[in-house]
Each structure stands twice: as structure tokens, then as C-alpha cells.
NUGUFI-620053 format. One line per 8 residues: number of its first residue (from 1); their letters; for each residue x, y, z of C-alpha. Coordinates in pm, 1 decimal. Example, Ala and Ser with C-alpha at 12.3 -4.5 7.8 and 13.67 -1.06 7.14 Angstrom:
1	AS	1230.0/-450.0/780.0 ~ 1367.0/-106.0/714.0
//
This chain:
1	XXXXXXXX	118.0/685.8/955.6 ~ 76.0/311.9/875.6 ~ -209.5/228.9/1089.3 ~ -128.6/-162.9/1073.5 ~ -14.3/-419.7/1339.7 ~ 332.9/-560.0/1279.3 ~ 180.1/-897.6/1282.7 ~ -56.9/-797.2/1011.4
9	XXXXXXXX	246.0/-652.3/800.3 ~ 455.1/-973.8/848.9 ~ 160.1/-1192.9/753.8 ~ 88.7/-1008.9/427.5 ~ 448.9/-914.7/315.9 ~ 523.0/-1218.3/110.1 ~ 170.1/-1159.4/-79.6 ~ 257.2/-808.0/-126.9
17	XXXXXXXX	610.6/-871.8/-277.9 ~ 463.2/-1139.5/-493.5 ~ 171.6/-909.7/-630.5 ~ 378.0/-623.2/-705.2 ~ 346.1/-525.1/-1072.0 ~ 689.2/-659.9/-1239.8 ~ 650.8/-416.6/-1554.6 ~ 627.5/-103.8/-1280.4
25	XXXXXXXX	920.6/-264.6/-1090.7 ~ 1097.9/-284.5/-1419.4 ~ 1022.7/109.3/-1483.6 ~ 1152.3/191.0/-1158.3 ~ 1475.9/-2.4/-1204.0 ~ 1521.8/130.5/-1548.1 ~ 1461.3/499.4/-1428.9 ~ 1774.2/485.6/-1186.6
33	XXXXXXXX	1989.9/250.8/-1372.9 ~ 2230.0/500.0/-1485.9 ~ 2309.2/642.5/-1134.3 ~ 2581.8/550.4/-920.0 ~ 2351.3/610.7/-591.0 ~ 2001.8/682.9/-514.5 ~ 1832.4/833.4/-212.7 ~ 1474.6/711.6/-146.9
41	XXXXXXXX	1218.9/811.6/94.5 ~ 947.8/564.7/195.4 ~ 643.2/720.2/318.0 ~ 425.6/513.7/578.5 ~ 719.0/242.7/579.7 ~ 572.4/-7.9/847.0 ~ 828.4/-245.3/907.6 ~ 1023.8/-156.6/584.5
49	XXXXXXXX	880.7/-414.2/329.8 ~ 911.4/-165.8/41.1 ~ 1288.2/-152.8/94.9 ~ 1321.7/-535.5/108.7 ~ 1117.5/-557.1/-214.2 ~ 1283.0/-315.4/-441.6 ~ 1629.3/-269.2/-305.3 ~ 1795.1/-547.2/-513.5
57	XXXXXXXX	1651.1/-345.0/-828.9 ~ 1846.1/-29.4/-742.0 ~ 2206.9/91.6/-769.2 ~ 2436.1/-87.8/-489.6 ~ 2478.0/271.9/-303.6 ~ 2144.2/353.2/-159.6 ~ 2030.5/587.3/115.4 ~ 1692.4/525.9/261.6
65	XXXXXXXX	1476.9/735.1/490.6 ~ 1198.0/509.7/643.8 ~ 926.9/740.4/749.0 ~ 630.6/644.1/982.1 ~ 470.0/779.1/1289.9 ~ 458.8/443.1/1453.2 ~ 773.4/392.9/1670.6 ~ 716.2/21.2/1717.3
73	XXXXXXXX	706.7/-32.1/1333.4 ~ 1019.4/192.9/1280.9 ~ 1200.9/-37.7/1530.1 ~ 1139.0/-346.5/1338.5 ~ 1224.1/-162.3/1006.1 ~ 1607.2/-132.3/1065.3 ~ 1794.9/-420.1/901.7 ~ 1929.8/-666.7/1151.1
81	XXXXXXXX	2255.5/-667.0/963.4 ~ 2404.0/-375.0/746.5 ~ 2421.3/-418.9/366.2 ~ 2720.1/-292.3/177.3 ~ 2645.2/19.9/19.5 ~ 2308.7/83.9/181.2 ~ 2248.1/331.6/451.3 ~ 1914.6/317.1/621.7
89	XXXXXXXX	1761.6/579.1/874.6 ~ 1436.0/568.2/1043.6 ~ 1236.0/901.8/1076.4 ~ 950.2/932.8/1304.3 ~ 726.4/1169.6/1141.4 ~ 341.8/1205.5/1091.4 ~ 284.2/1225.1/748.9 ~ -75.1/1336.8/795.1
97	XXXXXXXX	58.7/1665.4/973.9 ~ 423.2/1706.6/863.8 ~ 452.6/1563.0/499.0 ~ 665.8/1841.9/386.3 ~ 924.0/1753.7/663.9 ~ 913.4/1412.9/508.8 ~ 1007.9/1535.2/161.4 ~ 1277.5/1761.4/232.6
105	XXXXXXXX	1629.5/1701.4/150.0 ~ 1797.8/1514.5/-128.7 ~ 1562.3/1247.8/-283.4 ~ 1571.8/1079.0/-612.1 ~ 1252.7/855.2/-552.8 ~ 960.0/871.7/-307.4 ~ 808.9/518.5/-251.2 ~ 503.4/427.1/-63.7
113	XXXXXXXX	295.0/80.5/-21.9 ~ -67.3/55.5/89.2 ~ -118.2/403.4/187.1 ~ -293.1/592.8/-75.7 ~ -654.0/429.9/-18.7 ~ -628.7/553.4/352.1 ~ -573.5/906.2/274.6 ~ -826.9/1223.5/190.6
121	XXXXXXXX	-867.7/1410.2/-119.7 ~ -695.2/1709.4/38.0 ~ -407.4/1524.1/146.3 ~ -343.5/1355.8/-186.8 ~ -358.7/1695.1/-341.6 ~ -120.5/1806.0/-119.4 ~ 128.6/1508.0/-148.8 ~ 97.9/1535.1/-545.0
129	XXXXXXXX	170.8/1908.1/-535.6 ~ 477.0/1875.4/-312.5 ~ 614.2/1592.7/-519.6 ~ 575.7/1827.0/-829.0 ~ 718.3/2116.7/-697.0 ~ 1047.1/1911.8/-590.9 ~ 1043.7/1732.7/-940.1 ~ 1023.1/1391.6/-745.3
137	XXXXXXXX	922.8/1052.4/-904.7 ~ 661.5/840.6/-714.7 ~ 651.4/495.3/-688.2 ~ 321.5/380.0/-521.6 ~ 232.3/27.8/-476.6 ~ -42.9/-198.3/-347.8 ~ -336.2/56.5/-359.1 ~ -675.5/-130.6/-307.6
145	XXXXXXXX	-917.4/-72.7/-572.0 ~ -1227.2/-208.6/-445.2 ~ -1243.0/-538.4/-627.2 ~ -1267.8/-853.7/-417.6 ~ -1385.7/-1201.5/-576.4 ~ -1454.6/-1514.9/-359.8 ~ -1460.4/-1876.7/-476.7 ~ -1688.3/-2039.1/-409.2
153	XXXXXXXX	-1920.3/-1728.3/-412.7 ~ -2192.6/-1661.1/-128.9 ~ -2525.7/-1476.7/-149.4 ~ -2399.3/-1205.2/96.3 ~ -2057.0/-1160.8/-87.3 ~ -2165.0/-847.8/-268.9 ~ -2341.0/-665.4/18.0 ~ -2027.3/-741.5/244.7
161	XXXXXXXX	-1792.0/-607.0/-14.0 ~ -1992.5/-297.6/-61.2 ~ -2005.4/-235.4/306.3 ~ -1618.4/-275.2/355.2 ~ -1570.2/-41.1/68.1 ~ -1788.1/205.1/232.6 ~ -1601.2/168.8/552.8 ~ -1273.3/241.6/361.2
169	XXXXXXXX	-1387.3/586.9/325.3 ~ -1400.3/665.1/667.9 ~ -1116.7/894.8/842.9 ~ -788.7/700.0/879.1 ~ -611.6/993.3/1012.2 ~ -587.6/1216.7/691.2 ~ -952.3/1311.3/665.8 ~ -1227.1/1119.9/495.9
177	XXXXXXXX	-1047.0/866.1/307.8 ~ -1065.7/799.2/-59.5 ~ -1083.7/429.7/-50.4 ~ -1111.3/247.0/-356.5 ~ -1093.0/553.4/-571.8 ~ -759.0/677.6/-427.4 ~ -541.2/520.9/-698.5 ~ -729.1/642.2/-1002.8
185	XXXXXXXX	-766.3/981.5/-852.1 ~ -391.9/974.6/-776.9 ~ -272.8/879.6/-1141.3 ~ -499.3/1156.9/-1278.3 ~ -363.7/1412.7/-1027.1 ~ -13.9/1333.8/-1133.7 ~ -72.1/1350.6/-1488.0 ~ -264.4/1687.0/-1444.5
193	XXXXXXXX	67.7/1786.2/-1301.5 ~ 242.6/1672.9/-1627.1 ~ 382.6/1337.0/-1487.2 ~ 403.8/1018.4/-1697.0 ~ 209.0/759.8/-1517.8 ~ 271.5/399.6/-1575.7 ~ 43.6/154.3/-1398.2 ~ -69.9/-208.0/-1359.6
201	XXXXXXXX	-243.2/-461.4/-1134.6 ~ -70.9/-590.3/-819.8 ~ -356.2/-808.7/-680.9 ~ -349.2/-1047.5/-389.2 ~ -427.0/-1410.4/-520.6 ~ -489.9/-1646.1/-229.9 ~ -529.7/-2001.0/-285.7 ~ -654.1/-2278.3/-69.3
209	XXXXXXXX	-345.4/-2325.4/122.0 ~ -312.6/-1944.2/209.8 ~ -549.7/-2018.7/496.0 ~ -408.5/-1792.2/759.8 ~ -400.3/-1467.8/575.8 ~ -747.5/-1561.2/422.2 ~ -890.0/-1599.8/751.1 ~ -755.7/-1263.3/893.3
217	XXXXXXXX	-904.4/-1101.7/573.9 ~ -1234.2/-1224.3/600.7 ~ -1243.1/-1134.0/982.1 ~ -1134.6/-771.4/878.5 ~ -1407.2/-757.8/609.0 ~ -1662.3/-879.8/874.8 ~ -1561.1/-636.0/1139.4 ~ -1575.7/-340.5/884.8
225	XXXXXXXX	-1934.6/-458.0/786.2 ~ -2037.0/-476.0/1136.5 ~ -1902.5/-118.9/1209.0 ~ -2080.9/12.4/884.9 ~ -2394.3/-123.4/1020.0 ~ -2537.1/-200.6/671.5 ~ -2615.9/-572.3/745.7 ~ -2752.0/-732.4/1041.7
233	XXXXXXXX	-2505.3/-894.2/1306.1 ~ -2679.2/-1236.8/1236.7 ~ -2594.2/-1206.0/853.6 ~ -2229.9/-1114.8/914.4 ~ -2176.1/-1384.5/1130.7 ~ -2344.9/-1644.1/905.5 ~ -2128.4/-1505.7/619.1 ~ -1815.6/-1521.7/817.5
241	XXXXXXXX	-1880.2/-1870.0/947.9 ~ -1937.7/-2009.4/573.5 ~ -1628.2/-1818.6/463.7 ~ -1432.5/-2002.2/752.4 ~ -1568.3/-2319.9/670.0 ~ -1465.3/-2280.7/305.8 ~ -1127.3/-2179.0/422.4 ~ -1099.3/-2489.1/676.6
249	XXXXXXXX	-1202.2/-2729.7/416.4 ~ -942.6/-2610.0/142.1 ~ -1215.4/-2508.4/-93.5 ~ -1152.4/-2115.9/-68.8 ~ -960.1/-1871.7/-280.9 ~ -994.1/-1502.2/-287.5 ~ -862.4/-1232.0/-531.4 ~ -807.3/-869.9/-394.2
257	XXXXXXXX	-752.7/-597.0/-628.1 ~ -454.4/-358.0/-603.0 ~ -295.2/-101.7/-848.8 ~ 72.5/2.2/-865.9 ~ 205.6/289.8/-1047.4 ~ 508.2/488.0/-1104.3 ~ 472.3/867.2/-1175.6 ~ 780.7/1042.7/-1330.2
265	XXXXX	797.0/1411.8/-1385.6 ~ 843.5/1492.3/-1750.1 ~ 1079.2/1818.1/-1689.1 ~ 1438.5/1766.1/-1583.5 ~ 1564.0/1823.3/-1220.6
//
């Protein structure tokens, strides 16, 4: 499952592409460089942004299975024009329930983006175990790590961020979500399964000209803080109004922490 609207995914895609960690991407490319073809399954694919971001780094002959439970997003994930050597199939599967089905069949690489912070500890354990049993490498990108920095600062920033991070731990369809701790727990779990894990930051950096995504982002934080009930409605509205004023006047910058990693099994397939 992805849990995001097509509009939000479209808005964030160029920022995601810019944020992806280059060292981790180089390692993904190096891992498959000697192959004549590669089979990839992309979990919670949304509209196919991972395919668009990394396809050029992979061997020309590619077989993609794009997995999501949102049929509307899957419809947008199919390329408008076929690319020579690239076969793309969309597969409607709820990975919260039927993860094993998504991982069946010939696979050389599992990819996912902006997913792990939504899942539960139990699901993460299941995912890592299923990948290890199949000896599958995993490229997991853009996992939120809980760090947000605003410029200029506001007296309520820390409380809003803390409230948002608590909200990130509510059930997103997989059980109680790991939220900001997910990426650290995922890497530790793969390492315990004798994977080699390479990781690096993939932070969003929004400058003064990135007004649309900044506005959407701070609105999302305010709504999460409202739902969490940690601050009064007047405090949240005041904070949001001040943030929007900074954005409108071209004085706002935001950094949002994310982490990418590549987990490679150390055994041979």
C-alpha cells in the first residue's frame, strides 16, 4: 500500500529524485553491472517514481513488477510509451497482507521508496526474513528519519515536529508504525541476517522558491499535530499562519531528513 495521493506523489517526485543518495545509487548500479538483464519488484510503487529514478542505471533489459494496492496509482505507473528492453507489469497486491506473493518469482532486486517508516515492527521483521530466505538484495530509499529543520525558526517548531513524529507511529495499515525509527531498525535487522548494508542521507532540501511543496508539507505537519492533540488548535493555527507567511514572502527553507540504504546478502544465490 502507498497511502499517498497521486497529486502529492507528483509534487514530491522531483525532490525525491534530487534527494536520492548518489553513493547508494552507485552501489545499486555496480551490483547489477555485470548482468545482461535484471528483474526488479518495486513494493508500494505509487505512480512508478522509483522506476523512473533508477532505470537508467540498470542493464538495458529490465523486467519490472510494480506492486501497490491502489489501482488508481497503478494506472498512472504504466509508461505512456514502451522503452526498448524494458518490460513493466503492474500487480495489485496489498503487501500488508500478501507480502509473500509480491516476492514470489524470479527477482534480482527489491526496491521501495518512502515505505519503511509506515510499517510495523512485525511487518519489517517479516519483510527482512522473506528477503533473506530468498537471498534478495533490497534498495530502500527515502525513509523519513524524524529530523526537520526550519529557517527561520519558530518557538513552536520543536513541539510541532515532536507531535508529527508521534503521529507517524500510528497504524498506517501495517500495525503500529515504526515512524522515524524504522530505517535504523531495518538496517539493523538486515545486518543481523548477515546482509552488508550501505546507507547514506537522502534529505529533502526546500528553498525559498519551492513554495508549493513547502506549503503542502507544513499543512501536513499542522494536520498531524491537530490529530495528535499535543497542542491547542490556536497554537497550531498560529504556527501554520507564521510558516505560510515566511513561505509567501520567500524567506522559508526546510530540510527534512531521509535515509537510503542498499542491503546485499553476503551469501551466493
